C-alpha positions in Angstrom: -4.4 80.1 35.7 -3.2 76.7 34.7 -4.2 75.5 31.2 -2.9 72.0 31.5 -2.7 69.9 34.6 -1.6 66.3 34.5 -1.9 64.2 37.7 -0.9 60.7 38.4 -0.9 59.7 34.8 -0.3 56.1 34.0 -0.4 54.7 30.5 1.3 52.2 28.2 0.9 49.7 25.4 -0.5 46.2 25.6 0.6 44.7 28.9 3.4 47.2 29.4 3.4 50.5 31.4 5.4 53.4 30.1 4.1 56.3 32.3 4.3 55.5 36.0 2.4 58.4 37.5 3.3 61.6 35.7 2.6 64.9 37.4 3.1 68.2 35.6 1.3 71.5 34.9 1.6 74.3 32.3 0.3 77.7 33.4 -1.6 79.6 30.7 0.5 81.5 28.2 3.7 79.7 29.1 5.9 77.0 27.5 6.9 73.8 29.3 9.5 71.4 27.7 9.6 67.8 28.7 13.1 66.6 28.2 14.3 63.0 28.3 16.1 60.3 26.4 14.5 57.9 23.9 12.3 55.5 25.8 11.6 57.9 28.7 8.0 58.1 27.8 7.8 61.5 26.0 5.7 60.5 23.0 3.5 58.3 25.1 2.8 61.3 27.3 1.7 63.6 24.4 -0.3 60.8 22.8 -2.1 60.2 26.1 -2.8 63.9 26.7 -4.3 64.2 23.2 -6.4 61.1 23.4 -4.5 58.7 21.1 -3.7 56.5 24.1 -6.3 55.8 26.8 -4.7 56.2 30.3 -4.9 53.5 32.9 -5.1 56.0 35.7 -4.8 59.7 36.4 -6.2 63.0 35.2 -5.5 65.3 32.2 -7.3 68.6 32.9 -7.6 71.4 30.4 -8.7 74.6 32.1 -10.1 72.4 34.8 -12.0 70.0 32.5 -10.9 66.4 32.8 -10.2 65.0 29.3 -8.5 61.7 30.4 -9.9 58.8 28.5 -11.8 60.9 25.9 -11.3 60.0 22.2 -8.8 62.1 20.3 -11.5 63.9 18.2 -13.2 65.1 21.4 -9.9 66.2 22.9 -9.1 68.1 19.7 -12.5 69.9 19.9 -11.8 70.9 23.5 -8.7 72.8 22.2 -5.7 70.5 22.2 -3.6 70.4 18.9 -0.7 68.1 18.2 2.2 68.6 15.9 3.3 65.0 15.7 6.7 63.5 15.5 7.7 63.1 11.8 5.3 65.8 10.6 2.8 63.4 9.0 1.5 65.7 6.2 -0.6 64.2 3.4 1.6 63.5 0.4 -1.1 64.1 -2.2 -2.6 67.3 -0.8 -1.2 70.7 -1.6 -0.3 73.2 1.2 -3.4 75.2 0.4 -5.6 72.1 0.7 -4.0 71.2 4.1 -4.8 74.7 5.4 -8.3 74.7 4.1 -9.1 71.3 5.6 -7.7 72.3 9.0 -9.3 75.7 9.3 -11.8 76.4 12.1 -13.4 79.8 12.9 -11.2 81.8 15.3 -8.3 84.1 15.7 -5.9 82.0 13.7 -6.7 82.5 10.0 -4.9 81.4 6.9 -3.5 84.9 6.2 -2.2 85.1 9.8 -0.6 81.7 9.6 1.0 82.5 6.3 2.3 85.8 7.7 4.0 83.8 10.5 5.3 81.2 8.1 5.9 83.0 4.8 7.6 80.1 3.1 4.3 78.2 3.1 2.8 81.1 1.1 5.4 80.5 -1.6 4.7 76.8 -1.6 0.9 76.9 -1.5 0.4 74.9 -4.7 3.0 72.3 -3.8 2.0 68.8 -2.6 3.1 67.4 0.7 5.6 65.1 -1.0 7.2 68.1 -2.7 8.1 69.8 0.6 11.4 69.8 2.4 11.5 68.5 5.9 11.5 72.0 7.3 8.6 73.1 5.1 6.6 70.0 6.1 7.2 70.9 9.8 6.0 74.4 9.2 2.9 73.0 7.5 2.3 70.7 10.5 2.5 73.7 12.8 0.2 75.8 10.6 -2.3 73.0 10.4 -2.4 72.8 14.2 -2.8 76.5 14.7 -5.8 76.7 12.4 -7.7 74.4 14.7 -7.6 77.3 17.2 -5.9 75.5 20.1 -5.8 76.4 23.7 -2.9 74.0 24.1 -0.3 73.2 21.5 1.6 69.9 21.8 4.8 69.5 19.8 6.6 66.1 19.6 10.3 66.7 18.8 9.6 69.3 16.1 13.3 69.7 15.2 14.1 66.0 14.7 15.8 65.3 11.5 16.2 68.9 10.4 19.3 70.7 9.3 20.7 73.1 11.8 19.4 76.2 10.1 15.9 74.7 9.7 15.9 73.6 13.3 16.7 77.1 14.4 13.8 78.5 12.3 11.4 76.0 13.9 12.6 76.9 17.3 12.2 80.6 16.5 8.6 80.0 15.4 7.7 78.0 18.5 9.3 80.6 20.7 7.4 83.4 19.0 4.1 81.5 19.6 4.9 81.1 23.3 5.8 84.7 23.6 2.5 85.6 22.0 0.6 83.9 24.8 -0.1 80.4 23.4 0.2 77.6 26.0 2.8 75.1 24.7 4.0 71.7 25.8 7.1 70.6 23.9 8.8 67.2 24.2 12.5 67.0 23.3 15.6 65.0 23.9 18.0 67.8 22.9 18.5 70.4 25.7 19.4 73.2 23.3 16.0 72.9 21.6 14.1 72.8 24.9 16.0 75.8 26.4 15.5 77.9 23.3 11.7 77.8 23.7 10.6 76.9 27.2 10.0 78.9 30.4 10.3 75.7 32.4 11.7 72.2 31.8 10.4 68.9 33.3 13.0 66.2 33.2 11.4 62.8 32.4 13.1 59.6 33.4 11.7 56.1 33.3 8.1 57.3 32.9 8.1 59.8 35.8 9.0 63.5 36.2 12.3 63.4 38.0 12.4 67.2 38.6 11.2 70.5 37.1 13.4 73.6 36.7 13.2 77.0 35.1 15.1 77.4 31.9 17.4 79.9 33.6 18.3 77.3 36.2 19.3 74.8 33.6 21.3 77.3 31.6 23.2 78.2 34.8 23.8 74.6 35.8 23.8 72.3 32.8 24.8 69.4 35.0 21.2 69.2 36.2 20.2 68.3 32.7 23.1 65.9 32.2 22.4 64.0 35.3 18.7 63.6 34.5 19.5 62.3 31.0 22.0 59.9 32.3 19.5 58.6 34.9 17.0 58.1 32.1 19.3 55.5 30.6 19.0 53.1 33.5 
């Protein structure tokens, strides 16, 4: 069964078009990474999927239900959660307050999230502006999980993190994917994508140039190199 199906998706800003007919799918319980250079359209893609940008054409189907064009709050209620680029936690709220405000009834509970991310348990009384970059990223992931998503979108979750913290974030996302959560991850670093994903879609100039299994890209890194070079032009 396919959780996410994107067909012919076109979107952009003002008079400009960034996505020129994107097609991709994420089978249930798998992780797909969308890999491309800056400007390839990765953030535009996740923002369009989650309703922050209204598409000009195409479909975004979640378990067969077309969400294209719906406002972000309705897409979220349908089961799509975003871990945004740059974390975007509230500076004045404590970790505990973030978790309480995000919580919906379902399998993901606060104790379960804190078991997955024990550092947050130690920092429950700290405000958002007292957290390190890695801790803020963990909080952004926890906040998304507590909304009980069917699809988890992550926009460059390792950006700006030290190597050890990036490895921890990758490990958490990989654990979620192995646990059966459907994940769409956008990245510009192949090592981050390959550490998490079952399959990788190479995005160039607003279209999916090709899709490969992670094993195929590990065996032939030139496939990734070529797509990233093409994305420059």
